[in-house]
C-alpha positions as CSV (number, residue, x, y, z in Angstrom):
1,M,25.0,15.8,156.8
2,R,28.7,14.6,158.5
3,E,28.5,13.7,162.2
4,R,29.7,15.5,164.6
5,G,32.2,14.6,168.1
6,L,35.6,13.5,168.9
7,C,37.9,11.2,167.4
8,I,40.0,9.7,169.4
9,R,43.2,8.1,167.9
10,N,45.0,5.3,169.9
11,L,48.6,5.8,168.4
12,E,50.1,2.1,168.4
13,N,47.3,0.4,167.5
14,G,45.7,2.9,164.9
15,D,41.9,2.3,166.6
16,E,39.8,5.3,166.6
17,R,36.3,6.1,168.3
18,V,34.4,9.3,167.9
19,I,32.2,10.8,171.0
20,P,29.3,12.4,169.8
21,L,29.3,15.9,170.1
22,D,26.0,18.2,169.6
23,F,28.4,21.1,168.8
24,R,31.6,22.6,166.8
25,V,34.4,21.9,168.7
26,Y,38.0,24.5,168.8
27,F,40.4,24.3,171.2
28,P,40.8,20.8,172.4
29,N,43.4,20.0,175.7
30,W,44.2,17.1,177.0
31,S,43.7,16.7,180.8
32,S,47.2,15.8,182.4
33,S,45.2,12.3,183.6
34,G,44.5,11.9,180.1
35,K,40.6,11.1,181.2
36,T,39.6,14.5,180.4
37,I,39.8,17.1,176.8
38,I,38.1,19.8,177.3
39,V,36.9,21.8,174.8
40,T,35.8,25.5,173.6
41,G,32.1,25.0,171.6
42,Y,28.7,26.6,170.0
43,D,25.7,24.3,170.3
44,N,23.1,24.0,167.1
45,Q,21.8,27.1,169.1
46,D,25.5,28.8,168.2
47,R,25.0,29.2,172.1
48,L,29.1,29.5,173.0
49,A,30.9,27.0,176.0
50,I,33.2,25.5,177.7
51,C,33.0,22.0,178.4
52,R,34.9,19.1,180.1
53,V,34.2,15.5,178.1
54,S,35.2,12.7,179.8
55,T,37.1,10.3,177.4
56,V,36.0,7.4,180.3
57,N,32.4,7.1,179.7
58,S,31.5,10.2,176.7
59,E,29.8,12.4,179.4
60,I,29.6,16.0,178.9
61,E,29.8,18.8,181.2
62,R,29.4,22.5,180.0
63,I,31.5,24.4,182.5
64,L,31.5,28.0,181.0
65,R,29.0,29.8,179.1
66,P,29.6,33.2,178.2
67,S,27.6,36.4,178.8
68,S,25.7,38.2,175.9
69,E,28.5,40.8,175.5
70,Q,32.0,38.0,176.0
71,A,33.6,35.5,173.9
72,F,35.2,32.6,175.2
73,G,39.5,31.6,173.7
74,K,41.2,29.0,174.5
75,A,40.8,27.1,177.6
76,I,43.1,24.9,179.8
77,L,42.4,22.0,182.7
78,S,45.8,22.7,185.5
79,S,47.5,19.6,186.3
80,D,45.2,18.7,189.3
81,G,42.0,18.9,187.8
82,K,41.3,22.2,190.1
83,S,41.4,24.9,188.2
84,L,40.7,26.0,184.8
85,F,42.7,28.8,182.9
86,Y,40.5,30.2,179.9
87,V,40.4,33.5,177.5
88,R,37.8,35.6,177.5
89,G,36.9,39.0,176.5
90,N,34.5,41.3,174.8
91,M,35.9,41.7,171.5
92,I,35.9,45.4,171.5
93,D,38.8,46.5,173.6
94,R,39.6,44.0,176.3
95,M,41.0,40.2,177.3
96,Q,41.3,38.8,179.7
97,I,43.0,35.8,180.8
98,M,40.9,34.3,184.0
99,V,41.0,31.2,186.3
100,R,38.2,30.0,187.9
101,D,38.4,27.5,190.9
102,L,36.2,24.6,189.5
103,E,34.9,23.6,193.0
104,S,33.5,26.8,194.1
105,G,33.2,28.2,190.8
106,T,34.7,31.7,191.6
107,D,36.8,33.6,188.7
108,R,40.1,35.4,189.3
109,E,41.6,37.6,186.6
110,L,45.4,37.5,186.1
111,Y,45.5,39.1,183.1
112,R,44.5,41.9,180.7
113,D,45.1,43.3,177.4
114,A,43.2,46.2,175.8
115,S,43.0,43.7,172.2
116,R,40.1,42.9,170.2
117,L,41.8,39.9,169.2
118,P,41.9,36.9,171.9
119,L,44.7,35.9,173.4
120,Q,46.4,32.5,173.1
121,I,47.7,30.7,176.3
122,A,49.8,27.9,177.1
123,L,50.1,26.0,180.3
124,S,54.1,25.3,181.1
125,P,54.4,21.7,181.9
126,D,55.3,22.7,186.1
127,G,52.2,24.0,186.3
128,R,53.7,27.8,187.4
129,S,53.8,29.8,183.9
130,L,51.2,31.1,180.9
131,A,52.8,31.5,178.0
132,V,50.5,34.5,175.7
133,A,50.8,35.3,172.7
134,N,49.3,38.7,171.6
135,R,47.9,38.8,168.3
136,G,47.0,42.6,168.0
137,P,48.7,45.2,166.8
138,D,51.5,44.8,169.7
139,K,52.5,41.4,168.3
140,F,54.0,40.0,171.2
141,L,54.8,36.8,173.1
142,K,54.9,36.6,177.6
143,V,55.3,34.9,180.8
144,L,52.8,35.2,183.2
145,A,53.6,33.3,186.5
146,I,50.5,31.6,187.8
147,S,50.8,33.0,191.1
148,G,50.6,36.3,190.1
149,G,52.4,39.6,189.5
150,E,53.5,41.7,186.2
151,P,54.0,39.3,182.4
152,R,57.3,39.2,181.9
153,A,58.0,40.4,177.8
154,L,60.2,37.6,175.8
155,F,59.5,39.4,172.6
156,T,57.8,41.9,170.7
157,W,56.9,42.2,167.0
158,K,56.9,45.3,165.5
159,E,56.5,44.2,162.0
160,G,55.4,41.0,160.2
161,V,52.7,39.0,161.5
162,F,51.9,37.7,165.0
163,P,52.7,34.7,166.8
164,N,50.8,32.1,166.8
165,E,49.7,28.9,168.9
166,P,52.3,29.1,171.6
167,V,53.4,25.4,172.9
168,W,56.3,24.9,176.2
169,T,58.7,22.7,175.4
170,P,58.8,19.4,178.3
171,N,61.7,21.1,180.7
172,V,60.2,24.3,180.2
173,R,63.2,26.0,178.1
174,Q,61.5,26.5,175.0
175,I,58.3,28.2,173.8
176,L,57.2,27.1,170.2
177,F,54.8,29.4,168.1
178,L,53.7,29.7,164.9
179,R,54.2,32.5,162.4
180,N,54.2,34.2,159.0
181,R,49.9,33.3,158.2
182,C,51.2,29.7,160.5
183,H,53.0,29.1,157.4
184,E,56.5,29.4,160.2
185,L,57.7,27.5,162.8
186,W,59.9,29.0,165.8
187,S,61.3,28.9,168.9
188,I,62.2,30.8,171.8
189,A,64.4,30.0,175.3
190,A,61.6,30.8,178.0
191,A,64.4,33.1,179.7
192,G,64.6,35.0,176.4
193,G,66.3,36.4,173.3
194,E,66.0,36.5,170.1
195,P,63.8,34.0,168.4
196,Q,65.2,31.4,165.3
197,M,62.7,30.0,162.5
198,L,63.0,25.8,162.8
199,G,61.3,25.2,159.2
200,R,58.5,26.5,156.8
201,M,56.0,24.8,155.3
202,D,53.8,25.3,152.1
203,F,50.6,24.5,154.1
204,Q,49.3,26.6,157.2
205,M,49.8,25.2,160.4
206,D,47.2,25.2,163.5
207,Y,46.5,23.0,167.0
208,L,49.9,23.4,167.6
209,S,50.7,20.2,170.7
210,M,53.9,18.8,172.0
211,H,54.7,15.2,172.7
212,P,56.5,14.4,176.4
213,N,59.4,12.9,175.2
214,G,60.4,16.6,173.4
215,R,61.5,15.5,170.1
216,T,57.9,15.0,168.2
217,I,54.9,17.7,167.8
218,V,51.6,16.9,166.6
219,F,49.6,20.1,164.2
220,G,46.8,19.7,161.9
221,G,47.4,21.1,158.4
222,H,45.6,23.0,155.8
223,S,45.9,23.2,152.4
224,W,42.7,25.6,150.4
225,P,40.6,25.1,149.0
226,D,39.7,21.6,151.2
227,V,42.6,19.1,151.7
228,S,43.8,19.1,155.7
229,G,44.7,16.7,157.9
230,I,46.7,15.7,161.1
231,W,50.7,15.6,160.5
232,V,53.9,14.6,163.3
233,M,57.1,16.4,162.9
234,E,59.9,14.7,164.6
235,N,63.4,15.7,165.5
236,F,62.9,19.4,164.2
237,L,64.7,21.3,167.4
238,P,68.8,22.1,165.9
239,K,70.9,19.3,166.9
240,N,72.8,22.0,169.5
241,N,69.7,22.7,171.5
242,P,69.4,21.5,174.9
243,E,66.3,20.0,174.9
244,K,66.8,17.8,172.0
245,K,70.0,16.5,174.1
246,Q,68.2,15.6,177.1
247,H,65.9,13.2,175.5
248,E,68.6,11.8,173.5
249,P,70.0,7.9,174.6
């Protein structure tokens, strides 16, 4: 049986190290310091938890466990490391976006939606907003201010397959996401407007991650039944995109 673990690869020299884990890992997210990775996973007894994994000493801390009727989705650590944004729900008629104060252990609800599918979230680089993708019947993409208030709708799809895996560009002007069974990469302005398709793959994409240079994204790729890997896409934004111009020499 293959050993479970979290593999960290050095992109400069290709060196790899594996942090052994006793659970299946989903939704890995780096902290801004690079010293912590937040993961959601199931242990050997199928108990669900959100955990903090240290990249310094490989220690694992279980931050949250759901009650018996709850499920967890993606979890993201704030830039100062003091708060945890996460998705929870009962998989019947309610999904919530929560923020937990890690020092006091108290939770606060930021958003609630009547959906059976977990909401997908992405924290903006300035730490002020969350992009929220609903994979339920409404199929929307919204921006939610961390400070509170009603979310701002960017786009709602009346037909077609839901938006998936939202990520922000470094200057907070664009949000990228996947559509159509995760074969297509799309972009929409954070201020609103018409979404634009950037490209299509022959395989399924997931786990989008944007490099701080604004020109590179990393994603997982799956070509059924048994081929998978990690891919890098560069210079994918249109030439007239202000995000790309900002980072060109």
